[in-house]
C-alpha positions in Angstrom: -14.1 0.1 -5.9 -10.5 1.0 -6.8 -9.3 4.5 -5.9 -6.0 6.0 -6.7 -3.9 9.2 -6.8 -2.3 10.3 -10.0 -0.3 13.3 -11.2 -2.3 16.1 -12.8 -1.3 19.4 -14.1 -2.2 21.0 -10.8 -0.7 18.3 -8.5 -2.2 15.3 -6.9 -5.5 14.2 -8.2 -7.9 11.6 -6.8 -9.2 9.0 -9.3 -11.6 6.1 -9.5 -10.5 3.2 -11.7 -13.1 1.5 -13.8 -11.7 -1.1 -16.2 -9.0 0.7 -18.2 -10.1 4.3 -17.4 -9.3 6.7 -14.6 -12.1 9.1 -13.6 -11.0 12.4 -12.0 -13.0 12.5 -8.7 -13.3 16.3 -8.5 -14.3 16.8 -12.1 -16.7 13.9 -12.2 -18.4 14.9 -9.0 -18.9 18.4 -10.5 -20.4 16.8 -13.7 -22.9 14.9 -11.6 -23.5 17.9 -9.4 -22.5 16.2 -6.2 -19.5 18.4 -5.5 -17.6 20.4 -4.6 -15.0 17.9 -3.4 -11.3 18.2 -2.7 -9.0 17.0 -5.5 -6.8 14.9 -3.3 -7.6 11.4 -2.1 -6.0 11.9 1.3 -8.4 14.8 2.0 -11.4 12.7 1.0 -10.3 9.9 3.3 -9.3 12.1 6.2 -12.4 14.2 5.8 -14.8 11.3 6.0 -15.9 11.6 2.4 -15.8 7.9 1.6 -19.7 7.8 1.1 -19.3 10.4 -1.6 -16.7 8.2 -3.3 -19.1 5.3 -3.2 -21.9 7.4 -4.6 -19.7 8.7 -7.4 -18.5 5.2 -8.2 -22.1 4.0 -8.6 -22.9 6.9 -10.9 -19.8 6.4 -13.0 -20.6 2.7 -13.4 -24.2 3.5 -14.5 -22.9 6.1 -17.0 -20.4 3.7 -18.4 -23.1 1.0 -18.8 -25.3 3.5 -20.5 -22.4 4.7 -22.7 -22.9 8.2 -21.4 -20.1 10.6 -22.6 -18.4 12.6 -19.8 -16.3 15.7 -20.6 -12.6 15.0 -21.4 -11.5 16.6 -18.1 -13.3 13.7 -16.3 -11.7 10.7 -17.9 -8.2 9.4 -19.0 -7.0 6.0 -19.9 -5.0 4.3 -17.2 -2.0 3.9 -19.5 -1.9 7.7 -20.1 -1.6 8.7 -16.4 1.3 8.6 -14.0 0.2 6.9 -10.8 1.5 8.2 -7.4 1.2 6.4 -4.1 -2.5 6.4 -3.2 -1.7 8.2 0.0 1.6 10.0 -0.8 2.1 11.0 2.9 0.0 8.9 5.2 -0.4 10.3 8.8 1.2 7.2 10.2 2.7 3.9 8.9 2.6 1.1 11.5 4.3 -2.1 10.4 4.3 -5.6 11.9 7.3 -7.9 12.2 7.2 -11.7 12.1 3.5 -12.0 11.3 3.6 -14.9 8.8 4.0 -18.5 9.9 6.3 -19.3 6.9 8.5 -16.2 7.7 8.9 -17.5 11.3 9.7 -20.9 10.1 12.5 -19.7 7.7 14.1 -18.0 10.7 13.6 -20.9 13.1 11.8 -18.8 15.7 8.6 -19.4 17.6 5.5 -17.5 16.8 5.0 -14.2 18.7 2.4 -14.0 21.4 1.5 -10.4 20.5 2.0 -8.3 17.4 5.5 -6.9 17.0 5.1 -3.3 16.0 7.4 -0.7 14.5 7.0 2.6 12.6 8.1 3.6 9.2 8.4 7.2 8.2 5.7 8.6 5.9 8.5 10.4 4.0 9.7 7.0 2.8 6.6 6.5 0.6 6.8 6.3 -3.1 4.3 5.2 -5.7 4.3 2.6 -8.4 7.0 3.0 -11.0 9.1 5.3 -8.8 12.6 4.1 -8.1 13.9 2.6 -4.9 17.2 4.3 -4.3 19.9 2.3 -2.6 22.0 4.5 -0.4 25.8 4.8 -0.9 27.6 1.9 0.8 24.5 -0.2 1.3 24.9 -3.8 0.1 22.1 -5.6 1.8 18.8 -3.9 0.8 15.9 -6.4 1.0 12.4 -6.6 -0.4 9.4 -7.4 1.7 6.1 -7.8 -0.1 3.1 -7.0 2.2 -0.6 -6.4 2.4 -1.3 -2.9 3.6 -4.5 -1.8 5.4 -5.8 1.7 5.0 -7.7 3.0 7.9 -10.9 4.9 7.2 -12.1 6.0 10.6 -10.8 7.3 13.9 -10.3 4.2 16.1 -9.5 3.8 19.7 -10.0 0.6 21.8 -11.7 -0.9 18.8 -13.6 -4.2 19.1 -13.6 -6.7 16.3 -16.8 -5.2 14.6 -15.6 -1.6 14.9 -12.1 -2.6 13.6 -13.6 -4.4 10.6 -15.9 -1.4 9.9 -12.9 1.0 10.2 -11.0 -0.5 7.3 -11.3 1.7 4.2 -9.4 -0.7 2.0 -6.2 -2.5 1.1 -3.2 -2.1 -1.2 0.3 -3.5 -1.8 3.4 -2.4 0.1 7.0 -3.2 -0.1 8.6 -2.8 3.3 12.2 -2.3 1.9 14.8 -2.9 4.6 18.5 -2.1 5.0 19.6 -5.3 6.7 23.0 -4.1 7.8 21.5 -1.3 9.8 18.6 -3.5 11.0 21.0 -6.0 12.5 22.2 -3.1 14.8 18.6 -3.1 16.1 18.0 0.4 14.6 14.7 -0.5 12.9 13.4 3.0 12.3 16.5 4.0 10.3 16.7 0.7 8.5 13.1 0.8 7.4 12.6 4.6 6.8 15.3 5.5 4.3 13.8 7.7 1.6 12.0 5.6 -1.1 11.9 2.5 1.2 8.1 2.4 1.3 6.6 1.7 -2.1 2.8 1.8 -1.8 0.1 1.1 -4.4 -0.8 0.8 -7.1 -4.3 1.8 -5.8 -6.6 1.1 -2.9 -9.2 -1.5 -3.3 -12.1 -0.9 -0.8 -12.8 -3.4 1.9 -16.2 -4.3 0.6 -14.7 -5.4 -2.7 -12.0 -7.5 -1.0 -14.4 -9.1 1.5 -12.3 -11.5 3.6 -8.7 -10.4 3.4 -7.4 -13.8 4.6 -6.7 -16.2 1.7 -5.3 -13.7 -0.8 -2.3 -14.9 -2.8 0.8 -12.7 -2.3 3.7 -12.9 -4.7 7.0 -11.0 -4.9 9.1 -11.1 -8.0 12.7 -9.9 -8.4 13.6 -9.5 -12.1 10.6 -11.7 -13.0 11.7 -14.5 -10.7 9.3 -15.4 -7.9 11.1 -14.9 -4.5 8.0 -14.9 -2.3 4.9 -16.9 -2.8 2.4 -17.2 0.1 -1.1 -16.4 1.2 -2.6 -14.0 3.7 -4.1 -17.2 5.3 -0.6 -17.6 6.8 -0.9 -14.4 8.8 -0.6 -14.9 12.5 -2.6 -11.8 13.4 -5.3 -10.7 11.0 -6.0 -7.1 10.1 -8.8 -7.0 12.6 -6.6 -8.5 15.3 -3.9 -5.9 14.5 -6.3 -2.9 14.7 -7.7 -4.2 18.0 -4.2 -4.5 19.5 -2.8 -1.3 18.1 -5.8 0.8 19.3 -5.3 -0.3 22.9 -2.3 1.9 22.8 -2.3 4.1 19.7 -5.2 6.0 18.2 -5.6 5.3 14.5 -6.8 8.1 12.2 -8.3 8.1 8.7 -5.5 7.6 6.2 -3.2 5.7 8.5 -1.5 2.6 7.0 -0.9 -0.7 8.7 1.5 -2.9 6.8 0.7 -6.4 8.0 4.0 -8.2 7.7 5.9 -10.2 5.1 5.9 -13.9 4.3 8.8 -16.3 3.9 11.3 -15.9 1.0 12.9 -12.6 2.0 16.4 -12.1 0.6 18.2 -12.2 4.0 17.1 -15.8 4.7 17.6 -17.3 1.2 20.6 -19.6 0.6 22.6 -17.8 -0.6 21.1 -14.4 0.4 19.7 -12.3 -2.4 19.6 -8.5 -2.1 18.4 -5.8 -4.5 20.8 -3.9 -6.6 20.7 -1.1 -9.2 19.1 -2.3 -12.4 16.7 -4.7 -10.6 12.9 -4.5 -10.8 10.8 -5.7 -7.9 7.1 -6.5 -8.1 4.6 -7.2 -5.3 1.3 -8.8 -6.5 -1.7 -9.4 -4.2 -4.7 -11.3 -5.5 -7.7 -9.0 -5.9 -5.6 -5.8 -5.7 -2.9 -5.7 -8.4 0.8 -5.3 -8.9 3.1 -2.8 -7.4 6.3 -2.5 -9.5 9.4 -0.4 -8.8 12.8 -0.2 -10.4 15.9 -0.2 -8.2 18.6 2.5 -8.8 21.8 3.6 -7.1 22.4 6.7 -5.0 23.6 8.7 -8.0 20.1 8.5 -9.6 19.1 12.0 -8.7 22.4 13.5 -10.0 21.9 12.1 -13.5 
């Protein structure tokens, strides 16, 4: 199942994606008399309404197969909606540094013994198609394509089975980083600048992905491949990360864990390659989709 958030006339709307069509969750649930439900995906996830989403997805699939007509308010073509980040303001974003073997190799450093965690501000989140804004004076803004895990349950001291069961789904993330600030060891500021957390294009539920290890991950800058790896190169798996994090930090439904980036980041290329206004960056993960964002300068909002 693919679930998403899109812009409606009344604000954020939760949608289910089937082929080329987006089905409004609130309106479709009312049509099948399984409502009422909140219109926002974040409220469905945080409110433990994932079983309702699965039920609705099944009914929509059956209706589609039977060529049952739903009212126009229930359905729109994907090309006609503006996608937002699936979770425009996650409760928490926990990121992992140095979690790919090929990323460690390009830096010439040993593999970490435990996950290296840092936080990214939820206010940095943007959706697919929204611009990454480079701040005035920044010359070394880097891309980092990553697999993001969306938590579906409250988790504390989670064992492997509980951790696996607590994953709602997966999406793409770009952990955009301001390298000049980061080298000062000010990671929070370097990683949390507004627009520096593109997320999307939708969430694919864990049951559809199955094993998240072995997914191809590619990042393109202006159509040129700059990162090409696989989640099989992860040092700590999503289940490992949840187990480690929940020893210290309680995870809540809607929290996002970004699992780290593979080799090929701009900082360690020869010569280094950084994003600039006019660029387009795309993160593609097998079985999920492509998260694409343009890059603009700090005068973008003034135009």
